[in-house]
C-alpha positions in Angstrom: 39.1 137.8 18.2 39.8 134.6 17.7 43.4 133.3 18.9 46.7 134.1 17.5 48.6 130.7 16.0 50.2 129.5 18.8 53.6 129.2 19.6 55.9 126.6 19.1 57.5 124.8 21.8 61.5 125.8 22.9 63.7 124.2 19.8 65.6 122.1 22.7 61.7 120.8 23.5 60.4 121.0 20.0 63.6 118.4 19.0 63.1 116.2 22.2 59.3 115.7 21.0 60.1 115.3 18.2 61.8 112.3 18.6 59.5 110.4 21.0 56.5 111.5 18.4 58.7 109.6 15.8 58.9 106.8 17.9 55.1 106.4 18.2 53.8 107.1 15.0 56.1 104.2 13.8 54.0 101.8 15.3 51.0 102.6 13.4 50.3 101.6 9.7 48.7 105.2 9.6 50.3 107.9 10.9 47.1 109.9 12.1 45.8 106.5 14.6 48.9 107.9 16.7 46.9 111.3 17.6 46.0 110.0 21.6 49.1 108.8 22.3 50.9 112.6 21.1 48.3 113.6 23.0 49.2 112.1 26.3 53.2 113.0 25.4 52.5 116.8 25.3 50.1 116.6 28.2 52.7 114.7 29.8 55.0 118.0 29.0 52.8 121.1 29.8 50.7 118.8 32.3 47.3 119.7 29.6 47.1 119.6 26.4 48.3 123.3 25.0 47.7 125.4 21.7 51.0 124.9 21.4 50.7 121.2 22.2 47.9 120.6 19.7 50.0 122.9 17.3 53.0 120.1 17.8 50.3 117.1 17.2 49.6 118.6 13.9 52.3 119.6 12.6 53.5 115.7 13.3 50.8 114.5 12.2 50.0 116.7 8.7 46.8 117.4 10.7 44.8 120.7 11.2 45.0 121.7 14.4 40.9 122.1 13.9 41.8 118.6 13.4 43.7 117.8 16.7 41.3 120.4 19.2 38.3 117.9 18.1 39.7 115.1 19.3 41.4 116.4 22.2 38.1 118.2 23.3 36.0 114.9 22.8 38.1 112.5 25.1 37.9 114.0 29.1 41.3 112.2 30.2 43.0 115.0 27.8 43.1 118.3 30.0 42.2 121.9 29.3 43.7 123.3 32.7 46.7 122.1 33.7 46.2 119.4 36.7 47.9 119.0 39.5 51.0 116.8 40.6 48.0 114.6 41.7 45.2 114.6 39.7 41.7 113.2 41.6 39.2 112.1 40.3 35.8 111.3 41.5 33.5 109.0 40.4 30.0 110.3 40.2 28.2 107.7 38.3 25.8 106.0 39.5 26.6 103.2 41.8 29.1 105.4 42.9 26.9 108.0 43.5 24.1 106.1 45.1 27.0 104.9 48.0 28.1 108.3 48.5 30.2 109.5 45.8 28.5 113.2 45.6 29.0 113.6 48.9 33.1 112.7 48.9 33.2 115.0 45.8 31.4 117.9 47.6 33.3 117.2 50.8 36.5 116.8 49.0 35.6 120.2 46.7 35.2 122.1 50.1 38.4 120.6 52.4 40.6 122.0 49.2 39.0 125.4 48.2 38.4 124.5 44.6 35.5 124.0 41.9 35.4 120.4 39.2 38.8 120.6 37.6 40.4 122.8 39.1 43.6 123.2 40.9 44.8 123.7 44.0 47.1 127.4 44.2 50.1 125.2 45.5 49.8 123.1 42.6 49.9 119.5 43.9 45.9 118.4 43.7 42.9 119.4 41.2 40.0 117.3 41.5 37.7 116.3 38.8 33.9 114.3 38.6 34.6 111.2 36.8 31.6 109.7 34.8 33.0 105.6 35.6 36.1 104.9 36.9 34.9 101.0 35.9 35.3 100.0 39.1 31.6 99.4 40.3 33.0 96.7 42.2 34.7 98.6 44.6 32.0 102.0 45.1 32.2 104.2 46.1 36.1 105.0 44.3 38.3 107.5 43.3 41.5 108.1 41.5 44.7 109.7 41.6 46.5 109.9 38.5 44.7 107.2 37.3 45.1 104.7 40.3 42.9 103.2 42.0 41.5 104.1 45.6 38.6 101.9 46.5 35.7 101.8 49.3 36.3 105.2 49.9 34.6 107.6 52.5 34.1 111.1 52.9 36.7 111.2 55.8 39.5 108.6 54.1 39.7 110.8 50.5 40.4 114.5 52.5 42.8 112.2 54.7 44.8 111.0 51.3 44.6 114.1 49.7 46.1 115.4 53.0 49.1 112.9 52.7 49.2 114.1 49.0 50.0 117.3 49.4 52.2 116.7 52.5 54.7 114.8 50.4 54.1 111.5 51.8 54.3 108.5 50.3 50.5 107.1 49.2 49.9 103.2 47.8 46.6 102.8 45.7 44.5 100.5 47.2 45.4 98.1 43.6 48.3 98.8 41.4 51.5 100.3 41.0 52.7 103.1 43.6 51.8 106.7 42.3 54.0 108.8 39.8 52.9 112.4 39.0 50.0 113.5 36.4 52.8 114.3 34.4 54.8 111.1 34.4 51.5 109.3 34.5 50.5 111.2 31.1 54.1 110.2 29.5 53.2 106.3 29.8 49.7 106.1 28.8 51.4 108.0 25.8 53.1 104.4 25.1 56.3 104.7 27.4 58.0 102.0 29.5 57.4 102.7 32.9 61.4 103.3 34.0 60.8 103.1 37.8 61.9 99.1 39.5 59.1 97.0 39.9 56.3 99.2 39.5 54.8 96.6 36.4 55.3 94.1 38.9 52.9 96.2 41.3 49.9 96.6 38.7 47.8 93.4 40.1 45.1 92.1 38.0 40.9 92.2 39.2 40.4 91.4 43.0 38.4 88.9 44.7 34.9 91.4 44.3 35.7 91.9 39.8 35.5 87.8 39.5 33.2 86.7 42.0 30.8 86.7 38.7 32.9 85.0 36.5 32.8 83.1 39.1 29.5 82.5 39.8 29.2 82.0 36.0 31.2 79.0 36.2 29.0 77.2 38.1 29.9 78.4 41.7 27.8 77.6 44.5 27.0 80.9 46.4 28.8 81.4 49.8 27.2 79.6 53.0 24.6 78.0 50.9 26.1 74.7 49.6 24.9 73.8 46.4 23.0 77.2 45.5 23.8 78.7 42.4 23.2 81.4 40.9 23.6 80.6 37.3 24.3 76.9 36.2 27.3 76.1 33.3 25.9 75.8 30.3 27.2 72.1 29.5 25.5 71.3 33.2 22.2 68.5 31.6 23.5 68.4 28.2 25.5 65.9 26.7 29.5 66.3 26.2 
């Protein structure tokens, strides 16, 4: 049987989210362009995109719930089941897989006693196979609430989730200190991270990420004076 129409949010929640939605919608010349941020907003409220959240987005943007659902189910960052306080994504795409990503995921799954896209009973950790974390130069990579943990092993990944479940402070390899999945979703919706110093901790590309750029600009290979992978375009030509 088709599902009954989703219930609305309680009035006080509806009013709070509607104020946030108006701010987000005002940033775009066409209101429907705000759908992705709005989906992050309702995910920040519920820990996933619920039927109620879909109804809310549709009403704010004068779309059908079918149109909102089509977008919410297309992008994997929008969860259909509640995420844990810490959502752990293990890259199992080609390079990470070759370097141990599949083994990391399998051992984490067994260690936590949960399958892909599931959450531990205490609600602390959920895990997901990720197609690509866009960090191949640090493979194999694990992300927690979209912050990087580079050069992982099965043992280091299990130690990481144990620390998270124990409530210990854990610092990413690169980026700001961890916040909860819901707090991260609100930041992704487009609201500022209010934690003091968090933006300054975000960092930039690390040495492995910039190696190709340096070589492309004519830097010699380490240990081979004068040997270049790529010669600068202007080399050997008139300025």
